[in-house]
N, C-alpha and C positions, 0 to 999 in steps of 0.2 A: 306773433300775429300772422294771420292767414294772408297768403298771397291773394290779392283781390283783382279780378277781371270784371270790367263793366261792359255789358253788351248793350250797345245803343244802336240806333239806325238812322237812316236818312228820312224816314217817314214811318207811319204806321203800316202794318201789313207787309213789311219787307222780308220777314223771315227771322226776326230776332229770337222768337221762342224755339223754332226749329234748331237754330244754331246753339242756343243755350242748352237744350236737352241733349243734343248730340255731344257737345263738349262735356257736359256734366257726366253723362253715362260713360263716355270714353275715359275720363279721369278716374271714375270709380272702377272701371275695368282694369286700370293700371295699378289698382290697390292704393290709390291716393285718397286720403281722407278729405273729400270734396263735398261741398253742398252748393245748392243754387237757390236763389230767391227772386221773387218779383214783388218787391215791397208794396207797390201801389198799382192798382189796375181799376179799370171801369168797364162796364158793359159785359160783365160775366167773369168767371174765374177759371175758364177752361185752360188758359195758359198756365196758371198756377198748378192746376191738377196734373197737367202734362209734366211739369217740372217735378212734382212730387213723385210721380211714377218713375221718372228718369233717374232719380236718386234713391230709388227703392224705399220710399216713404220713411227715410231716416229722420225727417222733420214733419211735424203736423202741418196741415194746410195753413193754419193761422200764423205759423211762424214763417212759412214761405211767403205768404201774402197777407200781412196783417191789416192792410187798408184796401178795401174793395167797395166799389160803388156801382149802383145798378145802371145808370144812364150810359149809353155808348158814346160819350163825349169826353173831352179832356178831363182827367181825374179831378182837377181843381174845381171845375164847374159841376161835375157830377157830385162831388162832396158837398158843395154849397146847396145843391138841391135837396140834400138830406140833412141840411143844417149841421154839417160836420166840417172838419178841416184836418189837414196833415201839415205838421210843421217840420222844417228841416232837421231841427234838433231831435225830434222823435224818430225820424227815419234813420238818422245817423246812429242814435243810441241802439236801435234795434239791430242794425247791421253789425255794429261793433260788438254787441253782446254775443253774436254768433261767430264772429271772427276768432274769438278765443277758443272755440271748440273744434275748429277745422284747420287744415293746412292750406286749403284753397276755398275761396268763396267766389261764386259767379253771381253777379247782380244784373238782372235784366231791367232795363228801363221800360217806359211806356211811351209809345209814339217816337218822335224824333228827339234829337239831343236837347233842343230848347223847348220841347213841349212841357207846359207847366204840370208838375207832378203834385204839388201842394202849394200852400200859401208862400209865394215869393221864392220858390225854388224849382229847379228842373234837374234833369239828369247830369248836366254839366256841373252843377253845384255839388252833387253827390260824388262825381268823379274827382273833383278837386279836393274836397274835404277828406275823402277816403284815400287819396293818392293812388287811385286805381289805374290799372292799365286799360285803356279803352279799346274795344273791338267794335268797329262800325260795320253793320250789315246793310247791304243795299241790293235791290233787284238789279240783275245784270241786263239792263235794257236801255233804250234811248233815254237820255236825261240823267243817267246815273252819275256820270263824271261830274257834271255841274253840282248835283246834290251832294256828292261826296266831298268835293272841294269846299263847298260852303260849310259843311259840317266840320271839316278839318280846320277851316279858318276860324271857327268859333271856339276852338280849343287853344289854350295857351301853348306856346312853343314846346316847353318841356313835356307836355302831354301828347302833342302831335308826334314828337320824336319816339314815343313808345306805342303809338297807335298801330293796330293792324286792321286791315280792311278785308271783308269777305263779300265777294260778289255772289249772290244767290241766284242760281240759274232759274229762269222763268219756265213755265210749262211749254211755252212756244217762243223760241228765240226770235228776236227782231233784227233789223239791219245793223244795230249797234252791238249786239251781244258778243260777237266774235272779235270786235275791235276795242272794246272798252278797256280791257287790261292794258293793251299797248298804249292807248292814249293816256290813261291814268298814270302809267309809269313815267310819262314825261314830266309829271308834277310831284310824284310821290315815289319813294323807293320801291322798286319792283319786288324786292325780297320780302316786303311786308304786305303784299297784295295776294289774296288767295281766292279760290272759288269752291263752291259746293254744287254738286249736281242737283237736278230736280228729281225728287224721289217718288213722284206720282201723287195723285190726288189723295189717296189713302196712305198717309205716312206711317210707316212701320219702323220703329226705332231700331230694333235689333237687326232687321234686314239692311237698313241704311248703313249701320256700322260695319257691315261686311264689305261695303264698297271700298275698294283700295284707294280711289281718289279722295274719298271723304276722309279716310283714316290718315292719309298723308297730310291733308289740310289740318285736321284736328291735332295731329302730333306737332305740326309747326306752330299752331296757335298756342299750344301748351308749352312749346319749346322743350319737349322731353323726347 
């Protein structure tokens, strides 16, 4: 069975997809048989298309992202507007079917950890059922420590103990950006807190992977 990492976040728009595609491409570069998915999304499929490119289109878009809905709101509500629904058992069955074909699977959630993905389930439910290792992405700015600690609190202790945190550098640092790591380390093991630089408004995957700081973080996340 594939090693499964679940990329979640403290909120929407914090950099989950950037982290997912960087890690997926990095693993593929290491000759690791890895795939990445975003099972549920709403408001467009751009994230899923980026994931498909990052893994060199080894999976069709509909396997990377089988449930997609038009309205840019929580997937559960977007699905209901289209008179559709996603059940936990369906999402699990899809992910597990792909786990059989790969050594690593990255699963990206939508929104924050407890944002509803489908009928009566969220990213936390998927993490627990898949026994996945959580990676929490957060914008490295004022308020991040509170948001991260709340997200960690929502995970059962055995899952908190294998969680890694990635602070995504914002385009413009604020007063908290340089101190968040030190403050967070008072509550969470420093060896499991990482950062990624801001790569510019026009994100270029191959260029970003040449960044030594980024590669160091990706190698630590993958523990290889």
